[in-house]
Backbone bond lengths (Angstrom), bond angles and torsions (degrees), N, CA, C in turn:
res aa  C-N    CA-C-N  psi(-1)  N-CA   C-N-CA  omega(-1)  CA-C   N-CA-C  phi
1 M - - - 1.470 - - 1.525 111.48 -
2 A 1.355 115.84 -44.64 1.464 119.62 -179.48 1.520 111.13 -61.67
3 R 1.346 115.61 -38.95 1.463 118.80 178.99 1.526 110.69 -64.83
4 R 1.333 116.00 -40.37 1.464 119.33 179.68 1.524 110.91 -62.83
5 V 1.337 116.31 -43.66 1.467 120.07 178.60 1.514 110.34 -61.29
6 L 1.349 116.27 -41.78 1.461 120.30 179.58 1.516 111.14 -62.66
7 L 1.336 116.14 -41.51 1.461 119.72 178.78 1.525 111.16 -63.91
8 I 1.336 116.44 -41.27 1.467 119.94 179.13 1.523 110.95 -63.71
9 L 1.351 115.72 -43.43 1.461 119.49 179.78 1.521 111.31 -65.10
10 T 1.338 116.08 -39.95 1.466 119.55 178.21 1.518 110.97 -63.79
11 F 1.335 115.89 -43.43 1.465 120.74 178.74 1.520 110.77 -61.57
12 A 1.333 116.43 -43.87 1.463 120.52 -179.76 1.518 111.14 -63.51
13 L 1.337 116.58 -39.37 1.460 119.87 179.53 1.516 111.22 -65.04
14 L 1.341 115.94 -44.37 1.462 119.35 178.74 1.522 111.08 -64.37
15 A 1.326 116.16 -39.60 1.466 120.10 -179.30 1.521 111.36 -66.86
16 A 1.333 116.53 -27.28 1.462 120.19 -178.00 1.521 112.61 -76.59
17 C 1.325 116.86 -21.30 1.464 119.88 -179.06 1.526 110.22 -59.31
18 G 1.299 116.66 131.86 1.460 120.94 179.66 1.513 113.96 90.15
19 R 1.341 117.57 -0.50 1.458 119.70 177.35 1.513 110.34 -77.96
20 G 1.303 116.24 149.19 1.454 120.32 176.18 1.513 110.83 149.25
21 V 1.325 115.18 170.99 1.462 121.18 -178.71 1.522 109.04 -127.25
22 P 1.329 118.45 108.80 1.461 120.30 175.35 1.523 111.11 -59.99
23 D 1.312 116.44 148.95 1.464 120.72 -177.33 1.526 112.33 -58.63
24 D 1.326 116.91 -31.54 1.470 120.13 -175.30 1.524 112.81 -100.18
25 A 1.322 117.66 14.52 1.468 119.72 -178.63 1.518 110.68 -76.46
26 R 1.327 116.86 129.22 1.461 120.14 174.31 1.522 110.89 -98.38
27 I 1.350 116.36 -3.87 1.460 122.39 -179.43 1.526 108.19 -129.03
28 V 1.335 116.02 133.28 1.457 121.34 176.06 1.529 108.53 -129.19
29 V 1.317 115.84 131.52 1.470 122.71 177.18 1.527 108.50 -101.31
30 A 1.328 116.61 132.71 1.460 121.89 178.89 1.524 108.59 -136.72
31 G 1.341 115.89 168.59 1.451 118.98 175.50 1.509 112.97 129.22
32 D 1.337 115.04 -150.36 1.461 121.09 -171.17 1.525 111.96 -106.51
33 S 1.327 115.74 -156.75 1.460 120.83 -171.23 1.523 114.04 -65.58
34 V 1.320 118.45 -26.25 1.461 119.00 177.51 1.524 109.77 -60.47
35 M 1.316 116.98 -37.95 1.464 120.90 177.38 1.528 111.92 -77.05
36 A 1.328 116.22 -38.84 1.467 120.28 -173.27 1.525 113.69 -82.52
37 W 1.338 117.67 -19.71 1.464 120.99 -172.17 1.527 111.07 -58.63
38 N 1.304 117.06 142.31 1.468 125.43 179.09 1.527 113.78 74.75
39 R 1.334 117.11 10.42 1.472 118.98 178.02 1.522 111.12 -61.45
40 G 1.341 116.18 -38.51 1.465 119.30 -179.51 1.520 112.92 -60.89
41 A 1.329 116.51 -25.25 1.460 121.44 178.11 1.523 112.12 -94.69
42 G 1.342 116.55 6.34 1.463 120.09 -177.82 1.511 112.38 67.85
43 A 1.343 116.16 31.13 1.463 119.79 -173.46 1.520 112.05 -136.65
44 S 1.331 117.92 29.31 1.463 121.22 175.71 1.523 110.17 -72.45
45 V 1.317 116.51 177.39 1.469 120.05 176.70 1.521 110.38 -59.83
46 A 1.330 117.24 -44.90 1.469 120.22 178.97 1.524 111.10 -61.71
47 D 1.339 117.06 -40.51 1.460 120.12 177.84 1.524 110.42 -61.60
48 G 1.334 116.05 -41.48 1.454 119.60 179.05 1.521 112.60 -64.74
49 L 1.332 116.64 -40.57 1.464 119.84 177.13 1.519 110.97 -65.12
50 R 1.334 115.58 -40.73 1.465 120.68 179.63 1.528 110.79 -59.38
51 A 1.317 116.37 -43.72 1.463 120.73 -178.93 1.524 111.69 -70.03
52 R 1.319 116.99 -39.99 1.463 120.19 -176.90 1.520 112.61 -73.10
53 L 1.323 115.97 -37.88 1.468 119.96 -176.06 1.523 112.53 -93.57
54 E 1.335 116.31 -12.33 1.464 122.79 178.96 1.528 111.38 55.04
55 E 1.328 113.96 51.66 1.454 120.79 178.46 1.521 109.35 -156.22
56 P 1.341 117.52 163.00 1.473 119.88 179.68 1.533 110.50 -64.44
57 V 1.317 115.01 141.64 1.468 121.88 176.30 1.527 107.69 -134.17
58 G 1.321 117.09 123.43 1.450 120.82 176.35 1.515 110.63 -75.14
59 D 1.340 116.07 152.81 1.455 120.37 179.92 1.529 108.56 -145.21
60 V 1.327 116.49 114.84 1.470 121.22 178.85 1.527 111.15 -119.90
61 S 1.325 117.79 9.85 1.466 122.04 -177.41 1.530 110.89 -69.87
62 L 1.331 115.57 154.03 1.464 121.64 177.87 1.531 110.70 -148.67
63 P 1.335 117.50 142.04 1.465 119.59 170.32 1.525 110.76 -58.11
64 L 1.315 116.12 149.20 1.467 125.10 177.80 1.533 113.27 76.53
65 A 1.316 118.78 -0.58 1.465 120.75 -177.34 1.525 111.25 -68.47
66 Q 1.326 115.39 145.99 1.456 122.76 -179.52 1.531 110.41 -125.26
67 V 1.311 115.37 161.65 1.463 120.50 175.81 1.523 110.57 -83.41
68 T 1.326 116.99 -44.29 1.468 120.59 -175.12 1.518 113.16 -104.27
69 G 1.306 118.53 -7.24 1.462 122.26 179.98 1.509 110.62 -130.30
70 G 1.322 115.52 -167.73 1.456 120.92 -179.32 1.519 111.64 81.82
71 R 1.311 114.95 153.75 1.464 120.03 179.66 1.516 110.28 -116.03
72 G 1.311 116.09 148.82 1.458 120.42 178.50 1.516 110.60 57.30
73 P 1.332 117.99 -133.82 1.466 120.71 -177.73 1.524 114.24 -69.66
74 L 1.344 117.14 -7.37 1.459 119.28 173.73 1.524 111.58 -83.54
75 N 1.324 116.83 2.73 1.459 123.37 170.84 1.522 106.94 -110.35
76 I 1.326 117.11 121.87 1.468 120.28 -172.27 1.524 112.66 -63.75
77 P 1.338 120.63 -43.43 1.470 118.16 174.01 1.533 112.60 -58.06
78 A 1.348 117.10 -36.71 1.462 119.95 178.89 1.526 111.35 -67.88
79 Q 1.341 117.33 -33.28 1.467 120.33 176.05 1.532 110.58 -54.97
80 L 1.329 114.94 -35.60 1.467 120.77 -173.45 1.524 113.21 -97.78
81 S 1.313 117.38 7.46 1.463 120.41 178.54 1.527 110.25 -60.15
82 G 1.308 116.42 124.46 1.455 121.35 178.75 1.516 114.94 80.98
83 V 1.338 117.81 -4.71 1.465 120.74 -179.41 1.526 109.81 -79.36
84 R 1.314 115.00 128.72 1.467 121.10 174.24 1.515 106.87 -130.06
85 A 1.301 116.00 110.40 1.456 121.15 -178.05 1.518 108.67 -143.74
86 P 1.318 118.05 148.89 1.468 119.95 178.09 1.521 113.50 -57.98
87 W 1.352 116.45 -31.89 1.467 120.17 -178.59 1.523 110.22 -132.90
88 V 1.316 116.40 136.11 1.463 122.08 171.22 1.527 107.56 -125.37
89 V 1.325 115.47 125.56 1.466 122.85 177.85 1.522 106.68 -110.06
90 L 1.313 117.69 122.30 1.462 118.29 -175.87 1.525 112.03 -152.87
91 N 1.320 113.59 169.48 1.463 122.02 173.69 1.519 107.42 -144.07
92 G 1.316 116.65 -175.54 1.458 120.04 177.03 1.514 111.98 155.05
93 G 1.323 114.63 160.72 1.456 121.73 178.03 1.510 113.91 118.54
94 A 1.340 117.83 -26.12 1.462 119.95 -176.39 1.527 111.64 -63.85
95 N 1.318 116.95 -42.94 1.466 119.36 -179.36 1.525 111.64 -71.89
96 D 1.322 117.66 -31.02 1.464 120.71 173.93 1.523 110.07 -61.65
97 L 1.337 115.48 -44.52 1.459 119.96 -178.96 1.524 111.51 -68.92
98 S 1.321 117.15 -46.10 1.462 119.85 -175.18 1.523 112.49 -67.74
99 R 1.324 117.94 -27.00 1.460 120.81 -177.37 1.520 113.49 -91.50
100 N 1.312 116.70 -20.32 1.463 118.43 -169.11 1.519 115.51 -120.46
101 C 1.328 118.62 2.59 1.462 118.72 178.64 1.514 110.12 -159.40
102 T 1.315 115.36 163.29 1.454 120.25 169.96 1.522 107.54 -87.01
103 C 1.300 116.02 163.61 1.466 119.40 -175.69 1.524 113.15 -60.50
104 S 1.329 117.49 -24.24 1.458 120.67 -175.99 1.525 113.71 -100.75
105 D 1.329 117.86 1.03 1.464 120.11 -176.32 1.525 109.88 -143.27
106 C 1.323 115.75 68.08 1.461 120.84 -173.54 1.528 113.14 -116.40
107 G 1.319 117.34 11.59 1.455 120.22 -175.28 1.514 113.43 -56.94
108 A 1.326 117.68 -46.17 1.464 120.87 -176.84 1.530 111.17 -66.45
109 V 1.329 116.64 -39.48 1.466 120.25 179.68 1.528 110.13 -67.42
110 L 1.319 116.18 -43.78 1.466 119.80 177.44 1.526 111.06 -59.48
111 D 1.330 116.92 -41.76 1.463 120.43 -179.95 1.527 111.25 -63.73
112 R 1.337 116.74 -35.65 1.465 118.60 177.00 1.521 111.25 -68.63
113 L 1.319 115.42 -34.64 1.459 119.00 179.14 1.526 111.36 -72.99
114 I 1.323 116.54 -49.72 1.466 120.63 -176.90 1.529 109.05 -162.14
115 S 1.317 116.54 131.54 1.458 121.36 -177.40 1.523 111.29 -70.96
116 E 1.318 115.65 167.67 1.463 120.49 -176.68 1.518 112.15 -58.96
117 D 1.335 117.10 -34.77 1.468 119.51 -179.58 1.522 112.52 -86.55
118 G 1.332 117.59 0.56 1.463 121.06 177.58 1.510 115.00 76.66
119 A 1.328 117.82 9.89 1.460 120.95 -172.72 1.525 114.60 -102.75
120 R 1.320 117.64 -19.75 1.465 120.83 -174.63 1.523 110.37 -131.12
121 G 1.311 115.42 161.43 1.452 120.76 179.36 1.522 111.39 116.13
122 A 1.319 115.39 177.03 1.456 120.94 -174.28 1.521 112.59 -64.77
123 I 1.327 117.80 -37.97 1.464 119.75 -179.19 1.526 111.25 -69.54
124 P 1.341 120.43 -51.39 1.465 118.95 176.36 1.526 112.77 -58.99
125 S 1.324 118.07 -34.34 1.466 120.06 178.19 1.524 111.12 -64.77
126 L 1.341 116.01 -43.22 1.457 119.88 177.89 1.518 110.84 -63.57
127 V 1.323 116.51 -45.42 1.461 120.33 -179.09 1.527 110.63 -63.74
128 A 1.330 117.63 -42.27 1.464 121.02 178.32 1.525 111.07 -62.07
129 D 1.327 116.58 -38.42 1.457 120.67 177.67 1.529 110.79 -63.14
130 L 1.330 116.50 -45.01 1.460 120.17 178.23 1.525 111.58 -63.83
131 R 1.326 116.71 -40.65 1.464 120.04 178.60 1.526 110.24 -64.53
132 G 1.327 116.45 -36.03 1.454 120.11 177.36 1.516 112.96 -65.33
133 R 1.321 116.94 -24.04 1.465 120.92 176.51 1.526 111.88 -85.07
134 G 1.318 116.61 -3.41 1.460 120.37 179.41 1.511 114.51 97.31
135 S 1.326 118.25 7.82 1.468 121.32 -179.12 1.523 111.16 -86.76
136 R 1.320 115.27 141.91 1.456 120.56 163.41 1.524 106.98 -89.40
137 V 1.324 116.59 144.75 1.458 121.22 -170.12 1.525 110.59 -119.30
138 I 1.328 115.24 130.81 1.461 121.36 169.57 1.517 106.95 -112.35
139 W 1.320 116.71 115.50 1.461 121.05 178.18 1.521 107.69 -99.23
140 A 1.321 116.35 119.53 1.462 121.77 -179.13 1.523 109.52 -90.67
141 D 1.312 116.80 106.34 1.456 121.05 179.50 1.528 109.67 -70.98
142 Y 1.315 117.08 154.59 1.457 121.20 -176.46 1.527 112.29 -72.67
143 Y 1.324 115.23 148.26 1.457 121.87 168.69 1.528 108.93 -84.45
144 T 1.326 116.73 170.11 1.463 121.61 173.49 1.522 108.24 -93.97
145 S 1.325 116.89 119.56 1.461 120.67 -177.04 1.529 110.64 -89.32
146 P 1.339 117.24 157.02 1.470 120.04 178.53 1.526 112.69 -57.98
147 R 1.327 116.45 -31.06 1.469 119.51 -177.03 1.525 111.87 -64.48
148 Y 1.330 117.24 -31.41 1.461 120.25 -174.37 1.527 114.02 -114.42
149 A 1.310 117.05 -6.70 1.473 119.93 -178.83 1.526 110.62 -59.18
150 G 1.315 115.85 131.95 1.448 121.38 177.64 1.510 115.44 79.69
151 T 1.346 117.21 6.82 1.462 120.73 179.25 1.531 109.72 -109.53
152 T 1.317 115.76 173.11 1.464 119.79 178.54 1.523 111.71 -66.65
153 C 1.323 117.29 -15.52 1.467 119.99 -179.33 1.524 112.89 -70.37
154 E 1.329 117.51 -13.45 1.462 119.84 176.30 1.527 111.81 -68.96
155 A 1.324 116.95 -34.23 1.463 121.11 -170.01 1.529 114.07 -58.15
156 P 1.345 120.64 -47.98 1.473 118.97 -179.42 1.524 112.68 -59.58
157 Y 1.323 116.37 -33.90 1.463 119.32 -178.72 1.527 111.80 -73.92
158 Q 1.317 116.16 -29.85 1.463 119.31 174.36 1.526 110.60 -67.92
159 V 1.343 116.11 -39.79 1.465 119.94 175.64 1.518 110.21 -64.09
160 L 1.338 116.85 -43.93 1.464 120.93 179.01 1.525 110.64 -58.68
161 E 1.327 117.19 -43.93 1.460 120.52 -179.91 1.527 111.35 -62.12
162 T 1.316 117.12 -43.93 1.469 120.43 179.79 1.520 111.13 -59.47
163 R 1.318 116.70 -42.81 1.467 120.71 -179.61 1.527 111.10 -69.78
164 L 1.332 116.87 -38.03 1.461 120.12 177.40 1.530 110.93 -63.62
165 R 1.320 116.89 -37.20 1.466 120.29 178.15 1.528 110.41 -62.38
166 R 1.314 117.05 -40.02 1.465 120.09 178.77 1.527 110.33 -66.19
167 M 1.311 117.43 -39.30 1.457 120.55 177.16 1.527 110.41 -61.90
168 A 1.325 117.05 -47.56 1.461 120.71 -177.59 1.525 111.94 -65.68
169 A 1.335 116.41 -35.46 1.460 120.14 -178.64 1.517 112.31 -65.21
170 A 1.337 116.96 -21.61 1.461 120.77 -176.68 1.522 112.88 -86.99
171 D 1.338 118.66 -4.62 1.464 121.15 -176.26 1.519 108.75 -146.81
172 E 1.329 116.97 116.68 1.464 120.18 -178.37 1.528 112.20 -67.30
173 G 1.326 117.46 -12.43 1.457 121.06 177.11 1.510 113.65 -87.80
174 V 1.340 116.82 5.16 1.460 121.66 -179.94 1.529 108.45 -122.88
175 T 1.317 116.44 129.47 1.464 121.79 179.30 1.512 109.42 -122.62
176 L 1.319 116.90 130.61 1.456 121.88 174.12 1.524 108.42 -98.08
177 V 1.325 116.31 125.05 1.453 121.80 177.35 1.524 107.91 -107.38
178 D 1.309 117.21 120.38 1.464 122.74 -175.95 1.521 108.74 -92.59
179 M 1.323 116.70 109.29 1.459 120.87 -178.25 1.518 113.09 -68.61
180 D 1.336 117.54 -19.81 1.463 119.26 176.41 1.527 111.69 -63.93
181 E 1.324 116.76 -15.57 1.467 119.63 177.48 1.522 111.71 -69.85
182 V 1.328 117.30 -25.19 1.465 120.07 -176.07 1.532 112.79 -124.31
183 F 1.342 117.34 -1.07 1.462 121.66 178.06 1.521 109.55 -116.39
184 R 1.324 115.70 131.01 1.463 120.81 172.72 1.529 107.58 -116.59
185 P 1.330 118.31 128.89 1.460 119.58 -178.49 1.521 113.83 -65.69
186 D 1.335 117.52 -15.18 1.462 119.84 178.88 1.525 112.62 -92.47
187 D 1.336 117.50 9.06 1.465 121.71 176.10 1.520 108.35 -107.15
188 P 1.329 118.71 95.79 1.468 120.79 -174.80 1.518 113.74 -65.90
189 T 1.325 118.20 -18.49 1.468 119.77 -178.90 1.525 112.53 -68.71
190 L 1.321 116.97 -15.55 1.465 120.46 -178.94 1.523 112.99 -88.29
191 F 1.342 116.39 -5.13 1.461 119.68 -172.03 1.523 111.85 -125.79
192 D 1.331 114.67 149.54 1.451 121.52 175.22 1.536 109.33 -71.08
193 A 1.324 115.82 177.77 1.461 120.36 -176.41 1.521 113.05 -62.94
194 D 1.341 117.28 -23.01 1.470 119.75 179.52 1.519 112.69 -78.21
195 R 1.330 118.03 -2.61 1.465 124.09 177.67 1.535 111.88 62.04
196 T 1.330 115.78 24.47 1.457 121.06 179.60 1.527 111.21 -131.83
197 H 1.308 116.21 -51.79 1.459 120.40 -176.57 1.529 111.17 -85.02
198 P 1.318 116.93 159.56 1.467 118.78 -178.04 1.525 112.16 -73.82
199 S 1.319 115.69 143.35 1.457 120.83 168.11 1.525 107.91 -72.16
200 V 1.319 117.09 177.54 1.470 119.73 173.86 1.528 109.51 -56.41
201 K 1.311 116.61 -43.41 1.475 120.40 177.19 1.516 110.58 -60.64
202 G 1.335 117.11 -40.70 1.460 120.65 179.69 1.513 112.25 -64.66
203 S 1.331 117.34 -43.99 1.466 120.19 178.63 1.521 110.70 -61.01
204 Q 1.326 115.95 -39.56 1.463 118.84 179.20 1.529 111.47 -70.73
205 R 1.318 116.74 -29.13 1.465 120.26 175.77 1.534 110.10 -65.23
206 I 1.341 116.56 -39.75 1.468 120.49 176.66 1.517 110.00 -63.69
207 A 1.332 116.18 -47.67 1.468 120.11 179.84 1.522 111.29 -59.21
208 A 1.330 116.62 -40.12 1.462 120.56 -179.44 1.517 111.88 -64.98
209 Q 1.328 117.33 -33.00 1.457 120.19 179.64 1.517 111.57 -74.27
210 V 1.333 116.55 -35.13 1.454 121.03 -176.08 1.521 112.64 -83.73
211 A 1.318 117.45 -35.63 1.465 121.56 -171.15 1.527 114.91 -53.19
212 P 1.351 119.82 -43.39 1.467 118.65 -178.76 1.531 113.44 -59.61
213 L 1.316 117.11 -27.26 1.459 120.31 179.77 1.521 111.86 -73.50
214 L 1.331 116.13 -17.11 1.459 121.51 -175.65 1.514 113.52 -105.27
215 A 1.329 116.81 -0.79 1.462 119.72 -178.56 1.515 110.04 -58.30
216 R 1.310 115.41 142.93 1.482 119.51 -176.60 1.511 110.67 -63.39
């Protein structure tokens, strides 16, 4: 057990390297491991946006982060506490679902994250808070990974996407980006060895999809 805790702490420390928000950043990336993955190689989503847009990009994302749980930077709303930027690019919800429900019984967790009409819950509250600070929001919806493709675990994420679309449709300052448009679960080059997280190529694919929305 002690070794496992040490490994988790070491992983978290390494994942935290490179996090922060430059004073002149107009874009901040937040969320969970999909955003943070490959940061150690200088190839996270934020790194990809930075290279494509040739400007500073803040990054406060962390693996294991949740929308409704987690402490400190492992809570996505807390990651963005005090952040005021013209654009916020973020994701979230996967760790809430994986920790609090089985793939076939996630209704209560989904409702806490976002209501059926997309108007209530932790995600709309976070987005409304960011909009109140003057930020435009890009929510990056999850892709389907090889590990879960074709299983019952796909269903909660399909429900989450439908609700996120309703939330985005109600506010022109919110854009939902569907990663399934550029990710295929049968393309192993887009995924890390765990068949869940993005490879370097996958992280850059996410950045490439988001970057045009952020062009000056």
